[in-house]
C-alpha positions, 0 to 999 in steps of 0.5 A, a space after each residue: 010358459 014361454 011363447 012360441 019360439 022365434 022362426 029362424 031367419 030365413 036366407 036371403 034369395 041371392 047374395 049381397 054382391 049379385 044384388 048390388 050388381 042387379 042394382 046398377 042403373 045401367 044394368 036395369 035400364 039396358 034391361 028395361 030398353 030390351 023388354 020395352 023395345 027389342 022384343 017388338 015382334 012383328 014392329 021389328 023390320 019397321 024400326 030404325 035400330 041405333 041402339 047396340 052395335 050389332 050387325 044389320 046387314 049379312 056378315 062378309 063372305 070372307 069372315 064367313 069363309 074364315 070360321 068355316 075353314 077353321 071348322 075343319 079339323 087338321 088332327 085329333 086335338 083340334 077341338 081339345 081344349 084350348 088355352 093361349 094358343 101360340 099361332 094366335 098369340 104370334 098373330 095378335 102380337 104381330 098385329 100389335 107391332 105393325 099398329 102401334 109400333 111397340 115390339 109386342 111378342 107372342 108371350 105377351 098376349 093372353 086370350 080371353 072371350 072378348 073384351 069384357 073378359 079381358 078387362 075383368 082379368 086386367 082389374 083382377 091381376 092387378 087390384 084387391 077387393 077395396 081398391 079404387 078404379 077411376 074411369 071418366 064419364 061417360 063411360 062403356 056402361 058395363 065398366 061399373 059392373 065388372 068393377 063391383 064385381 071384382 069387389 072393387 070401389 068405382 070412382 067417377 070423374 067428368 070429361 070435357 064435354 066440349 072436346 070429350 078429352 080426358 079432364 086430367 086435373 079431375 082425374 089427379 084430384 080424384 086420386 087416393 091411396 086407395 086408387 089402384 087402376 085408371 081405365 082409359 077408352 079411346 077411340 071412345 065409346 060412346 063419344 068416338 074421341 081419340 085422345 091424342 099423344 099430347 094428353 096421353 103423354 101427360 096423362 102418364 106424367 100424372 099416373 107416374 108422379 101419383 104413383 110416387 105420392 101415394 107410394 103405390 103404383 097405378 096401373 092404367 087399363 086401355 080399353 082398345 075395342 076400337 083401335 082399328 075403326 079409325 076415320 079420316 086416315 088418322 094414326 091411333 095412339 095407345 096409351 102402352 106408348 108412354 105409360 109402361 104400367 099399361 094392360 092393354 084389352 082388345 076385342 075382334 067383335 069390333 073389328 069384324 062387327 061380330 059381337 057375338 063371337 066372343 074372342 079377344 085378349 089382354 096384352 102386357 107392353 114389352 117395357 112393363 117392369 116386372 110383367 114376367 111376375 104377372 104371367 102365372 098370376 094372369 094364367 091362373 085367373 084365365 082358369 079361375 075366372 071360368 076358363 075364359 080362353 076363346 074356343 078352339 075354333 075362334 083361336 084356330 080362325 085367329 091368324 086369319 082374321 088379323 088380316 082384315 076388318 069390317 068396311 070402315 070407309 062404309 061406317 065413315 060414309 054413314 058417319 058423314 051422312 048422318 052428321 050433315 043431315 043432323 047438323 042441318 036440323 039443328 042438332 050439336 055434336 062433335 064428329 066422331 074420329 072413330 068407333 061406331 058412334 055419334 054422341 048428339 046433344 039433345 035439343 032439350 036436358 031430358 034426353 030420356 024424354 026426347 028419346 022416347 020422342 024418337 021411339 014413337 017415331 020407331 027410331 031407336 037411340 040410347 039416352 045419355 043418361 045411360 051413360 051417366 051424361 044427360 043432355 046427350 043421345 048415342 047413335 050407333 053407325 051399324 045401323 045399315 043405310 036404308 034405316 039412316 035414310 028412314 030415320 031422317 024424317 023422324 029426327 027431324 019431327 022430334 027436334 021441331 017438336 022439341 023446340 015448339 014446346 014451352 
């Protein structure tokens, strides 16, 4: 007589894709940080929070007034379904023309729910599952989850940690016949580096030669969330000025320090060959990815939002204060040329232990390990002036403690 029949296999609780995304170290580290430090209750007001690029002061009156005005309906379709709204696209294109001196038109703009969605849209528009995506370390820590969710393969190369410039030789060596995308982020999070025109021109030549060598076009995704947050009167240069196969991703959440208001866009440069063929594919993806158009209120507000930004000079003053004070204590850093951030060398190799020592003093920063570049930590300049001044004794005590250890 045969024994009992074996039990049928139990279905997995989640898909393999979801499990893989949940296991990405950057996801796990951010989640751990939120659980340990951001839910501190009564200690919250005493903390010096230099972690996420969140606001730590009330929003400007002009920003609030713009949203309030956009909330007032002009017609019965004011809150109907919105796709790529004409006035919003025209305002975005005009702004890009002024910033980059590239003749963008309204039809080149595809509105999205922030920069996240713009990057995800770009990846899915040009790459198929199994294709490779190259990006440089230290990165924005959510590139890898976006790449994996699209079924693509992340390929990582290190920047030059002395200059924070792209290592073009490393990028070239990483290109294979499966390479479809290279991601560039300038001004860069977390380093604050703005890549100069000569470097971008050489990158364009490299990608053109590699596309010819592999027989397959390599696209460049330019993550420009901070292209309006530039210090010292510099002029920002975009890869779209040098490489026509560039997809530009932008987010207004940085420009207005309002990351919870999800609005951005993907832009195709006017010189991109065969870009007309991309239009129906991108529009289809905007729907199929979950209606990733910004909500009606933000689309109505966008033309006015293009007229102003947060106080970049205030950020610049915060940068200068911290660079001067931390430099005098012995911290090593390259002053950022843009963004919200300082990327500072730790006094010892264990950046996680050092950031823990700061946390014990109620100063919270992100370790470089979160950006896959140990030996550094990131400070967000969106912390207010009071936090900055209160943090300085803790930074000094932490570096002295580190140096006293064997």
